[in-house]
C-alpha positions as CSV (number, residue, x, y, z in Angstrom):
1,M,105.4,106.3,48.6
2,D,106.2,108.7,51.5
3,D,102.6,110.1,51.1
4,H,101.2,106.6,51.4
5,L,103.2,106.2,54.7
6,K,101.7,109.4,56.1
7,K,98.2,108.3,55.2
8,F,98.9,104.9,56.8
9,M,100.1,106.5,60.0
10,Q,97.0,108.6,60.1
11,F,94.9,105.5,59.6
12,L,96.6,103.8,62.5
13,L,96.2,106.8,64.7
14,V,92.5,107.7,64.0
15,E,90.8,104.5,63.0
16,K,93.0,101.9,64.9
17,R,93.7,104.2,67.8
18,A,97.2,102.7,68.0
19,A,99.3,103.5,71.0
20,K,102.2,105.9,70.7
21,N,104.9,103.2,70.9
22,T,103.1,101.1,68.3
23,L,102.9,104.1,65.9
24,L,106.6,104.8,66.3
25,S,107.4,101.2,65.7
26,Y,105.3,101.0,62.5
27,E,106.7,104.3,61.2
28,R,110.3,103.2,61.8
29,D,109.8,99.8,60.2
30,I,108.0,101.1,57.1
31,K,110.5,104.0,56.6
32,T,113.4,101.4,56.5
33,Y,111.4,99.2,54.2
34,L,110.5,102.1,51.7
35,H,114.1,103.3,51.8
36,Y,115.3,99.9,50.8
37,L,112.7,99.5,48.0
38,K,113.7,102.9,46.5
39,N,117.5,102.8,46.9
40,V,118.2,99.1,46.5
41,E,115.4,97.7,44.4
42,A,114.7,100.9,42.4
43,I,111.0,100.7,43.2
44,E,109.1,104.0,42.5
45,S,105.5,102.8,43.2
46,C,104.0,100.6,45.9
47,N,102.1,98.8,43.1
48,Q,105.4,97.6,41.7
49,V,106.3,95.7,44.9
50,Q,106.5,91.9,44.5
51,R,106.9,89.1,47.0
52,A,110.5,88.7,46.0
53,H,111.3,92.3,46.9
54,I,110.0,91.7,50.5
55,I,112.1,88.5,50.8
56,H,115.2,90.4,49.6
57,F,114.5,93.1,52.2
58,L,114.2,90.5,55.0
59,S,117.4,88.9,53.9
60,F,119.0,92.3,53.9
61,L,118.0,92.8,57.5
62,K,119.2,89.4,58.5
63,E,122.6,90.1,56.9
64,K,122.8,93.2,59.1
65,G,122.4,90.9,62.2
66,K,118.8,91.6,63.0
67,S,117.2,89.0,65.3
68,A,114.3,86.7,64.3
69,K,112.1,88.7,66.7
70,T,113.0,92.0,64.8
71,L,112.4,90.4,61.4
72,A,109.0,89.1,62.6
73,R,108.0,92.6,63.7
74,H,109.0,94.0,60.3
75,V,106.9,91.4,58.6
76,A,103.9,92.4,60.7
77,S,104.5,96.1,59.9
78,I,104.8,95.4,56.1
79,R,101.7,93.2,56.1
80,A,99.7,95.9,57.8
81,F,101.0,98.5,55.3
82,H,100.2,96.5,52.2
83,Q,96.8,95.6,53.5
84,F,96.1,99.3,54.0
85,L,97.3,100.0,50.4
86,L,95.0,97.3,49.1
87,R,92.0,98.6,51.0
88,E,92.7,102.1,49.8
89,Q,92.9,100.8,46.2
90,V,96.5,102.2,45.9
91,S,97.6,98.7,45.0
92,N,95.7,95.9,43.2
93,Q,97.5,93.1,45.1
94,D,99.1,92.3,48.4
95,P,102.7,91.0,47.9
96,S,103.1,90.2,51.6
97,V,100.2,87.7,51.8
98,L,102.4,84.6,51.6
99,I,105.3,85.9,53.6
100,E,105.9,83.8,56.7
101,P,107.6,85.5,59.7
102,P,110.8,83.7,60.9
103,K,110.3,81.7,64.1
104,S,112.0,83.3,67.0
105,E,114.5,81.2,68.9
106,R,113.4,81.0,72.5
107,S,116.3,81.9,74.7
108,M,117.1,79.7,77.6
109,P,116.2,81.3,80.9
110,K,119.1,82.2,83.3
111,V,119.1,79.9,86.3
112,L,121.1,80.1,89.6
113,S,122.7,77.0,91.1
114,L,121.4,75.8,94.4
115,K,124.6,77.2,96.1
116,E,124.0,80.6,94.4
117,V,120.4,80.7,95.6
118,E,121.4,79.9,99.2
119,K,124.1,82.6,99.0
120,L,121.5,85.2,97.8
121,L,118.9,84.2,100.3
122,D,121.4,84.5,103.2
123,I,122.3,88.1,102.4
124,P,119.3,89.8,104.1
125,N,120.4,89.2,107.7
126,G,116.8,89.3,109.1
127,K,117.8,92.1,111.5
128,G,115.7,95.3,111.2
129,H,112.5,95.7,109.3
130,F,114.2,96.2,105.9
131,G,116.2,93.0,106.4
132,L,113.1,91.1,107.4
133,R,111.2,92.4,104.4
134,D,113.9,91.6,101.9
135,K,114.4,88.1,103.4
136,A,110.6,87.4,103.2
137,M,110.4,88.6,99.6
138,L,113.3,86.5,98.3
139,E,112.2,83.4,100.2
140,L,108.7,83.7,98.9
141,L,109.8,84.2,95.3
142,Y,112.0,81.1,95.4
143,A,109.4,79.1,97.3
144,T,106.6,79.7,94.9
145,G,108.0,80.8,91.6
146,I,105.6,83.7,91.3
147,R,106.3,86.7,89.1
148,V,107.5,89.9,90.7
149,S,104.4,91.7,89.4
150,E,102.4,89.1,91.4
151,L,104.6,89.5,94.5
152,I,104.0,93.2,94.8
153,Q,100.3,92.8,94.5
154,I,100.0,90.4,97.4
155,D,98.0,91.7,100.4
156,V,98.4,90.6,104.0
157,D,95.2,88.6,103.9
158,H,96.4,86.7,100.8
159,V,99.0,84.8,103.0
160,N,98.3,82.0,105.4
161,V,101.6,81.1,107.1
162,T,99.9,78.6,109.5
163,L,98.6,76.4,106.7
164,G,101.4,77.3,104.4
165,F,99.9,78.8,101.2
166,V,99.6,82.1,99.3
167,T,96.9,83.3,97.0
168,V,98.2,85.3,94.0
169,S,96.4,87.0,91.1
170,G,98.1,86.3,87.8
171,K,97.6,87.2,84.2
172,S,93.9,88.0,83.3
173,N,93.3,88.3,87.1
174,K,93.3,84.5,87.3
175,E,93.8,83.4,90.9
176,R,95.9,80.5,92.0
177,I,96.8,79.1,95.4
178,I,100.4,78.0,95.8
179,P,102.0,76.1,98.7
180,I,104.9,77.6,100.6
181,G,107.5,75.7,102.6
182,K,108.5,76.1,106.2
183,T,111.5,78.3,105.5
184,A,109.4,80.8,103.5
185,A,106.5,80.7,106.0
186,A,108.9,81.4,108.9
187,A,110.4,84.4,107.0
188,L,107.0,85.8,106.2
189,K,105.8,85.4,109.8
190,A,108.8,87.2,111.1
191,Y,108.3,90.0,108.7
192,I,104.6,90.3,109.4
193,D,105.0,90.2,113.2
194,K,108.1,92.2,113.6
195,G,109.0,94.0,110.4
196,R,105.9,95.3,108.6
197,T,104.6,97.3,111.5
198,N,107.7,99.5,111.3
199,F,106.8,100.5,107.7
200,V,103.3,101.7,108.7
201,A,104.1,103.1,112.1
202,N,103.2,106.8,112.5
203,K,102.1,107.0,108.9
204,E,98.6,107.9,107.7
205,N,98.5,104.9,105.5
206,H,96.1,101.9,105.7
207,S,97.5,99.9,102.9
208,R,96.8,96.2,103.0
209,A,99.8,95.5,100.8
210,L,102.1,92.9,102.2
211,F,105.4,94.4,101.0
212,L,105.9,98.1,101.7
213,N,108.5,100.7,100.9
214,H,110.0,103.2,103.3
215,H,107.0,105.5,102.7
216,G,104.6,102.8,104.0
217,E,103.2,102.4,100.5
218,R,103.0,99.3,98.3
219,L,106.4,98.3,96.9
220,T,106.8,98.9,93.2
221,R,108.5,96.6,90.6
222,Q,111.2,99.3,90.2
223,G,111.7,99.3,94.0
224,F,112.1,95.6,94.1
225,W,114.6,95.7,91.2
226,K,116.8,98.2,93.1
227,I,116.7,95.9,96.2
228,L,117.6,92.9,94.1
229,K,120.5,94.7,92.4
230,R,121.9,95.7,95.8
231,L,121.5,92.2,97.3
232,A,123.1,90.7,94.2
233,Q,126.2,93.0,94.6
234,E,126.5,92.1,98.2
235,S,126.2,88.4,97.5
236,G,129.0,88.5,95.0
237,I,127.1,86.3,92.6
238,E,128.6,86.6,89.1
239,S,125.6,85.1,87.3
240,E,123.1,87.5,85.7
241,L,120.3,88.4,88.0
242,T,116.9,89.7,86.9
243,P,113.6,89.9,88.7
244,N,112.6,86.6,87.1
245,T,115.8,84.7,88.0
246,L,114.4,83.2,91.2
247,R,111.2,82.2,89.2
248,H,113.3,80.4,86.6
249,S,115.5,78.8,89.3
250,F,112.4,77.6,91.2
251,A,111.0,75.8,88.2
252,T,114.3,74.3,87.1
253,H,115.2,73.0,90.6
254,L,111.8,71.4,91.0
255,L,112.1,69.5,87.7
256,E,115.7,68.5,88.5
257,N,114.4,66.9,91.7
258,G,111.6,65.0,89.9
259,A,108.6,67.3,90.1
260,D,105.7,66.7,87.7
261,L,105.7,69.1,84.7
262,K,102.0,69.7,85.0
263,A,102.3,70.6,88.7
264,V,105.0,73.1,87.9
265,Q,102.9,74.6,85.1
266,E,100.0,75.1,87.6
267,M,102.3,76.8,90.1
268,L,103.8,79.1,87.6
269,G,100.4,80.0,86.1
270,H,101.3,79.1,82.5
271,A,98.3,78.7,80.3
272,D,100.2,76.5,77.9
273,I,102.4,73.7,79.1
274,S,104.8,74.3,76.1
275,T,105.9,77.5,78.0
276,T,106.8,75.3,81.0
277,Q,108.7,72.8,78.9
278,I,111.5,75.3,78.4
279,Y,112.6,74.5,82.0
280,A,112.7,70.8,81.1
281,Q,115.2,71.7,78.4
282,V,117.2,73.7,80.9
283,T,117.3,70.7,83.2
284,K,118.5,68.4,80.4
285,T,121.2,70.9,79.4
286,R,122.4,71.3,83.0
287,L,122.5,67.5,83.5
288,K,124.5,67.1,80.3
289,D,127.0,69.7,81.5
290,V,127.4,67.9,84.8
291,Y,128.0,64.6,83.0
292,T,130.6,66.1,80.7
293,K,132.4,67.8,83.6
294,F,132.5,64.9,86.0
295,H,132.2,61.6,84.1
296,P,135.7,60.1,83.5
297,R,134.9,58.9,80.0
298,A,132.7,61.8,78.9
């Protein structure tokens, strides 16, 4: 069976042109699978594998505490392997054909309270060009709910602080225009007028990027993550902060205050409204927590 795995990996590399990480993932999954078949099920030939053996293997992984996402990945790897064996006429049947991957449980996004958001947004003191930049970035993220990947791709001419909107390019380069409030607009104007020029002064750089690093170049996602970690420590917020925390908070706070789900979907750039509905669930959970905590007969 190990020889079949080598041929399968060669097939993925040469014919499918699979990426390095994909190859490593398939190889790791199938090695685990074949080891189980040989040592637990006493299977010596791939043609002996039955649907029940695969189900037993998945149960074995589940008992070891593997997540639904990991189990689904193993199912995909096993299916690809058995389809290859069938194609190469190594096996005369595909035992994985009726195996359904487990549904992954969608984790609830981490959301800051309004007080925590205000605490975080107040940390950049707005003095000096770094403070002006950081203040503008945080205010813009919370005002629009855009992704960090979208934030760092914004150019100066994508922002209209007078009319109060920003144009961002989302997934599949799909553009959307998002309104920004007075607070975010004021922070952006202060940064553009008084802060950004210090990042490009005396540098042979003509970048049109809105947010720049100390080299006068477009800020990277990793650069933003470092800034956020520093600001989070300074704010003393105990809640978990990730680059998407303000995006999640933006959506949840809008829905909590009566915003239309469809409008929030458009601002977030979700192709499917079911993705946006997770924030409605967060809102219900938070309201229930408030009720339980404060109602005298809860």
